C-alpha positions, 0 to 999 in steps of 0.5 A: 212116101218116107225120105231116104238117108239122113239130114245131110241128103239135103246137101245133095238135094235128096229129101229127107223125112217129108220135106222136099228139097227145094230149087237150091238143092236140086241145082247142087245136086245136079251140079255135083253130078255133071262136075262128077261125069266130067271128071270121070270121063276126063280121068279115062280119055286121058289115061296114065302119064308115060313115064320115062324109060331106064334109057332115057333116064341114064341119057338125061343123067349125063347131061347138065353140071356135075359135082366135081369130085376132088382128090384131097390128096393133090391139094396144096395145103400149109404145113401142119407145123409151120416152117421157122422164119429165115431173115431177108433183106429189110429185117431189123434184128436185135443181139444180146450178147457180152458187151467185153467183145471189142477188139481190145480183147479179140487181141489179147492173148489166148489165156487171157480172153474170156467172156465177160459178165456184163451184157448188153444189145446191138440192134441192126438191119438186114441191108440189101445185100443181105449182111449185118455189121457186128463187132469185131466180125465186121460184116456177116451175111445172115439172110435165109438163116433161121434165128437158131441157125443164126445164133449157133453160126455167130457163136461159132465165128467168135470162139474160138478165134477170138474168145476163149469161150463160146458166148451166148448170143440171143437173136430177136426180130424187131421188126419184119420186112413186109410187102404190101398186096391187094385182096379183094372179092369174096373174102372176108376182110378185102382191102390192103395187107401187109405180109412178111416174107414167109407169107408172101404165097396165096393160102397164107394171104387169104388166111391174112384176109381171114379166108373166103367167104363161106358162100364160096368161090369159084377161082382166085386170080392173082394180077402182076403189074405189067402182066396182060390178061392171058397172063393173069394165075387163076388158081381154081376153088374146089369145096368152096374155100380151098384153092388147088394150088398155093403159087408164091406171091409178089409185092404189089400183087392184086388177088381177086377172089371171084365169089361163086353163086350158091348152086340152087333148084327150083320147085314148083307145081302142086307143092306147098311152098314152091320156091328156089332152094339152095344146093350146096356143093357138099349135098347130094339131093334126091327128087323126093328131098328136093319137094320136101325142101318145098314143103311136100306134095299137095296132099289133096292131089297126090301126084303121082308123077313129077317131072324133072327138067334140065338145061344142056350145054347148047341151051336145049330143055330136056325132061324125064316123067318120074313115078313118085312112088315105088322103088324103080329106077325110074321112080323120084327116091332114085333119081339124083338132081343137079344144081339148076334143075326145076322139079315140076310136080304138074297137074294131070288129069287125075290131079285136077279130079282130085281137087276138083271134087274136094272143091265141089264137095266142100262147097256141097257141105257148105250149101247145105248146111246153109239150107238147113231142114 
C-alpha cells in the first residue's frame, strides 16, 4: 500500500513509501498527540483571563506615588542679571585719585583749589563699623554701597567743599570678605567653600559647589550651629536639581544635599530582558512602553494579558490585569505606570500551550531528521 505524505511524515511516525516507521518514530508521534491533547484540554478548561474593569483600573490609578507638577512661577531663581556687589565690613578696597588731595590744598582760597594731574592709589579695609578713613574727609561710611555709588558719593564729598573741580575717583575691591560653609552629599564638588557676601544664599552656594548631581536630590538641609534637629531648614528639590526656595546662609552653615535614588519600575515574565529600569521624573511610560524597555514580549508565547502590581501606602500589594492589545480603556497602551510598579507578563494556559507546542515541534523536527529514510 503506497505511503501517505512525504518524507517529513517520518517526523511524526508515519510511513513514507514502502518503508515502515521505526519504534522511535511511533513513540514520538504518540508523545506529540498526547501533548497536543493535553494543551487543548488545558486551554478549554482554563477559559479566558479576566480583565480588570474600568472602575477597578480607576481605583488602581489613585494608589501609589504621583509625579508632582510644580508651578515653575513659584520657584526662587537667581536674577537673570546679577546685582552689583555692595561693600561689607572686611572688604579691602583700593581708591585711585589725585595725589594733591591734602589738608593744605583743602584750605586754599576757593579760586586757587584745583585737582592736580598726578594720581596715586590709596588702600584701606572696611572696618567693623562699615567705615574707611580717607585724606581730608576722614572717616566715611561705605557699607551697603555699590562701587559706582561710592565713586559718585566720594566725588561729591570732595567737590565743591574741598576742591574747585570734581576729581576722578576710581574704586576697586582688592579682597572680598568671605565666609565659610560646608556642602556635602549629592553635590558635584563637596567640601568647604568660601563665599562672598553676595553668594550667601542656598542657590548661589550650590552653584559654587558645581550644582546638584545629575541623578537629583530629594531635599537640601541647612544645619546651623546651636540649632536643634527641629530647627533645621529643609528645602525641597523639584525637577531633580532645583530647590524651591533660596534661604539666606550664615557663616559656618552646613548644607547637606540628600541625593535621591532614581525612581524605577520592574518588568518580569515573558519578556526578552526582564529586570529593573530607571524611571526619570520627567518621563511618563505606559505599560507597553515599559515592556518595550525590557526588549518586548516573548514572540512565541505572544501573551495577550499583562498584570501590573503596585504597593499601597500601608504596604498592601494590589494589581490590575490588562489586555496587551486593543484601544480600550483597560488596554496596556492606555495605562500609565508609576515609580515602583512591577509589570508582569505572566504565564497563562494559552502561552504555556504555545511554548509547549513550539518545543515539541522543534524536538519532532530534530528527531525526524535523525531517523532518516
